[in-house]
N, C-alpha and C positions, 0 to 999 in steps of 0.2 A: 374149256369149259371149266372153271374151277366152281366151288358152294363155299369158298370162306373167303377170308380175306387177307390181304395181305400186306407185306412192310416188315415180314420176320425173318431177319438175314438167318436164322437159327433154322429155319426148314429147308436153307438150302446148303445142298453139298457140297463139302471142299473140293474142287477140282484144278488141275495145274491150267490156267491160261495159255492157252495153244494158239498162236496165231498158224493160219494156213495161208497157201497163196492166193493171191487176190482173184479168186475164179470169177466169170462171169454168170452172174445166174439166170442170161438168157440163153435160150434153147440151143442145144449142139447141133439141133434140125433147121436151127433158124440159118439163113443165109441172109448177106446183103444184097439189096434187093436195089436201091437207088438213095442217089442222095441231090436231094434239090430243093433250092433256095434256101439251103441251111439247113435242111429238116433230114434228120437221118428216118427212112424206112426200113423196115425188117420182112421178111417173107418168111412166115412161119408153117410149118406142116404141122396141121392138126390130126387128130382120128376123127372121123366123122361117126357122131353120135345119132342112131336113127335115120330117117332119110335127111339128104345132104341138100345142100342150095351153094350156089355160086360157082367157081373154077373148080373141076376135080383134076387132080392130077391123076396119071396111070395107077393101077393099083398095085401095090409093094406088097407080093408075099399074100395077096389074096385080101389086104385089108386095106379098104379106098381113105383117101386122104385128102383133106380139105385144104387149099391154097388162102390162104388171109394176108393180107398186109395190115401191121400191126407200128403206128408207131413209138418212137423210143424217144428219150430226153437227146438232144444232142451231145451231151460229153456223158459218157459211161458214167457210171459210180466209179468210184477208186476206193471206196471204206474198204478197212481191213474186216477179213473172215475170221471170226473166233468161235468156239464154242463154249466160252463166257467173259462177260465183259470184263476189263482190269481195269486198274485203279483211272478215273477220270474219261471210264469209255461207260456208253450207256446203248445198250439193244432194245429199239420199241418191238415188239411182235405181236402179233395179233392170230387167234384161233378159232376155230371152229368154221370158217369158210372153204373154197371162195361160195359166193352166190351171187344171184344175178342182182346188178344194180349197187349193192352197199359193201363190196370188194373193189368196184370199179371208184366207185365215190371216194374210198379209202385211199387208193391209192394214187386221184387225183388229189386229193387233201394235202398228202405225205409232198408232194412236189419235189425238191431235188434232195429229201430226207432220205435216207436207205432203213430199209425196215425187215424184218422176216414174218413170212405167212407161216404158221404150223396148220396144216391143210388136213380136213380129213377126205379118205382116197372117195368113199361116198360122194361127196362133194364135189370133189374134181370131175368125177364120171358125170356127175348132173352139168355142171357150170365148168365144162372144159376152159373155155375162150376168158374165162375170168379169171381162173389160174394164169394163162396164159399171157393176158394182160399186166398181171404183176409181174410176172419173171421178165416180159418183154422191156419193162422199166429200171431192169438191172435189181430186182429185191431178192433176197435168199427166198426157198420154196423149201420147206421140211416138211417132217412126217408128223403128224396128230393123230395116227391109226388109221383104220381102214374103217370102222364103225363105232367109233367113240365109244370105246367100250371102256370099264374100270381094269385096268392091267392085274391086279392085284388079285382078283376075283378068278384070271385064267391060269392054265399048267402053261408050263415053257413052249409046246408045240402052238398053242392057240395065240400066246403074246409074237411068236416068231410070224404065224401066219398073218396076225393084223399089221404088223409093221412091212411084211414082205408085201400084201397084198398094196396095199396104200401106195408104195414104192411104184409098185408095176403101173398103176394109174398117172402117178405124178412123172414118171420119169418118159411114159409114152405122151403125156400131154405138154410137158415144156423142158423136155430133152435130157435134166439135171436127175440125178439121183441123191436123194438125201440121206445122211451120214448121220444126221440129228435128230430127234423124238422128243416130243412133248408129250407124257403122259397126260391122257384123259383125266379130269379132275384133280391132277395132281396125286393119284393112285399109283404110287411107287412104294416099293422098300426093298430092303437089300437082294430079299431073292428075285425081282424083276430085273436091278439094275444085274444081277451077275448072267439073267439070261441074256439080257440085251447088248452086255459090253461081249460077252462070248460069241455075240453077231456081229460085234465091229459096231455098235450102236455107241454114240454121244447121248446121255440125258440133258436135256434144258428144262430148268423148272424156273423159278420167278424169285424175283426179291421186291416188287413193286409193280405201277400200273394202277387201272381204277381200284377204288376201294372195295368196292361190291360192283357185282354185276350189273345191277341195277342202278349205278350210281349218274349223278344227273352231272352234267360241267362243270358246277363250281365244286362239287364233291371231288371232281377227279383234280382239277388245278390244286386245288388245295393239298389232296392227299401227295401227289407227286414232289409239290414243293416241299413238304413234310420230310417224303422220301430221300429226297435231293439234300439235304440238310443232314440227316441221320447218314448218308451212303457218305459225304465229304469227310464228317466228323469220324466214322467209321475207317475211310479209306478203301470204300470198298467201290466196286463196278455197280450197274443198274441193269435190271433185266426186266423191262417194265411190261407188261402182260394187261393188252386188251383183247375186243371181241369187234370182228368186224361184219358175223353174220349170226351173234345170238346177245341176249342183254339189252342193255339200253342204248343204243345204237345212235339215238339222237344226240343224247348227254355227248357219247365219245367222239363224234364226229365233230360236233361244235368243240370241244376241248381240245383236239386235238393240235391246232394251230399253238393256240397259247403255251402247250404243254411243250413244243417244238422249240416255240420262241423262248420259254423259259431257261429248256437245258442249252440253249446256242447262247444266249445270255452270261451263263453260269459257266462256261465254257467247257462242257462236257462235248467229248468226242462220239460221232455216231459210229455203230459200228453193226455187220450184219452176223448173224449167227449159221455156221456151217462148218 
């Protein structure tokens, strides 16, 4: 979540663009179940929250698990995983999820376009299947802290706890461990970055996306088109920030197909943050 506008490249800290291996955001706890009629199915093992329904596997170390079949796109994403988009690259990112209905609708609207979800640990605890739904389709799941707290207000131990607690929930839910975090509200400084860097984290800010959290569809479309032109002129990559579980969801979900089509038509390469 943020409380200010975007598009100011000066706010983005310089970093070396680092390609990492093409890792699947599909859970390591996921195993291939069946291939039928050209449709790929995955069997995901999820922690059970509260009372459980469906088929239960034997308890593992005293923790019950729930087996669910989740469909994924037939062709796995092969998009580069980077810590910051390079020239001619764009990362579509979403903050503040997951949540019931909206995250799933966002994933469906993305289609075969890869994205990154910076999720809140508390939200993963409340809506684990939504996080799994996004991961099962090849999207990157990264860290947006446990409780969505301004990191600049915390001491070093509390910063570490916010990230580590969120990672525990993310890892136990989707099977991958984030290495990239986005500070809530963009609340960061040299001290925060020093603490997180020492812990092995990469920080991901943004330089585009919805001009305001409450922006309508046309404002978002126009804003991103302007950001594309400025990025081209400055030879920058684009990190676009949207929200799937806060702000004007209707405006975002309406604008998203046009934003994706505009980026494709202009020759941008879609990448995931990891």
